[in-house]
Every structure is written in structure tokens, then in C-alpha cells.
C-alpha positions as CSV (number, residue, x, y, z in Angstrom):
1,M,0.0,0.2,0.0
2,D,1.2,3.0,-0.9
3,E,1.6,5.8,1.8
4,R,-0.6,8.1,0.0
5,R,-3.5,5.5,0.5
6,R,-2.0,4.6,3.8
7,N,-2.1,9.1,5.1
8,R,-5.7,8.9,4.4
9,N,-6.6,5.7,5.4
10,R,-5.3,6.4,8.8
11,I,-7.8,9.3,8.9
12,R,-10.7,8.2,7.9
13,V,-10.3,6.0,11.1
14,L,-10.1,8.8,13.3
15,I,-13.1,10.6,11.4
16,T,-15.6,7.3,11.0
17,S,-14.3,6.0,14.7
18,Y,-14.2,9.4,17.4
19,S,-16.8,11.0,18.4
20,G,-18.4,15.0,17.2
21,L,-16.9,16.7,20.6
22,T,-13.2,14.5,19.8
23,L,-13.4,15.3,16.4
24,V,-13.2,18.6,17.5
25,W,-9.6,19.1,18.8
26,V,-8.2,15.1,17.0
27,L,-8.9,16.5,13.4
28,P,-6.5,19.8,14.0
29,V,-4.1,18.5,15.7
30,A,-3.8,15.2,13.5
31,F,-4.0,18.1,10.7
32,L,-1.2,20.3,12.5
33,L,1.1,17.4,12.7
34,S,0.7,16.1,9.3
35,L,1.8,20.1,8.0
36,V,5.1,20.0,10.0
37,E,5.5,16.5,8.7
38,A,5.0,17.7,5.0
39,V,6.9,20.8,5.7
40,A,9.8,18.7,7.4
41,L,9.6,16.2,4.3
42,A,9.8,19.2,1.7
43,T,13.3,20.5,3.7
44,T,14.6,17.4,3.3
45,R,13.6,17.3,-0.5
46,Q,11.4,13.9,-0.3
47,W,9.0,15.3,-2.5
48,G,6.8,13.1,-2.6
49,R,6.0,11.6,0.3
50,A,5.7,14.7,1.3
51,R,2.4,15.2,-0.4
52,A,1.6,12.3,0.4
53,A,1.2,13.4,4.4
54,L,-1.1,15.8,3.2
55,G,-2.7,13.6,-0.2
56,G,-4.3,12.0,2.8
57,W,-6.7,14.7,3.7
58,S,-6.6,15.7,0.1
59,A,-8.6,11.9,0.2
60,N,-10.8,12.4,2.2
61,L,-11.9,15.7,1.5
62,R,-12.6,15.0,-2.3
63,D,-14.4,11.4,-0.8
64,L,-16.6,13.6,1.8
65,R,-19.6,12.1,1.2
66,S,-18.0,8.4,1.4
67,V,-16.8,9.5,4.7
68,V,-19.3,10.8,6.2
69,R,-21.8,7.9,5.3
70,S,-19.4,5.8,6.9
71,R,-19.2,7.6,10.0
72,R,-22.3,7.8,10.4
73,E,-22.5,4.5,9.6
74,T,-20.0,3.1,12.6
75,Q,-21.3,5.7,15.6
76,A,-24.5,4.4,15.4
77,L,-22.8,0.3,16.4
78,R,-20.5,2.0,18.5
79,T,-20.8,1.0,22.4
80,V,-17.4,1.9,23.6
81,G,-16.0,6.0,25.0
82,D,-13.4,7.7,22.8
83,D,-10.7,6.3,25.9
84,D,-11.4,2.8,24.5
85,V,-11.0,3.5,20.8
86,R,-7.9,5.4,21.8
87,D,-5.9,3.3,23.4
88,L,-6.8,0.6,21.1
89,M,-5.8,3.0,18.3
90,V,-2.1,3.4,20.0
91,R,-1.7,0.2,20.8
92,G,-1.9,-0.6,17.2
93,S,0.2,2.0,16.0
94,A,3.2,1.2,13.4
95,Q,4.1,4.8,14.3
């Protein structure tokens, strides 16, 4: 799987898994981290990886209708709180 697709999927999981209230702070922080990563990669002339760091965001914006539908379906099935979701994400994170 290429880096852009991996970033797109990581962001989509954030959007679909967390509650609306948590997204208010998680999404800006995640975007800021992606932006810092892209700038750092660009300064080392890793242009493809820099584009991929931000490309995940643009891919989710382009596919926003599907992301919102997926979020609605996922949130309807949730039985645990954000703390439990966050613990599972951090434990399973490769980053």
C-alpha cells in the first residue's frame, strides 16, 4: 500500500471512529502534525512523501460523502467510549 493511501486510511479511521466532540480537537491536531511532517519532508527534498502526508487529507475531502456515510454507520454501531477507542488505536499504531 502506498504512503498516500495509508495516510488517507489513517485519517478516515480517525474521522469515523471518534465522537464529534473529540473530533473537535483531534482533527486539528492531526492536521497540524501532518503539516509539520510535510514541511520537514519537503526541507529534506522528499517531495513525494511530503505530498503523501497532505494527500490523505485531500483524498478524504474529495470523498467526503462516503466518509460521512461511513462515519454515520460506524457511530451507530459504537458501544465503547472514546477512551477505549483511543487506547486501541495507540496500542495498534505502527508510528
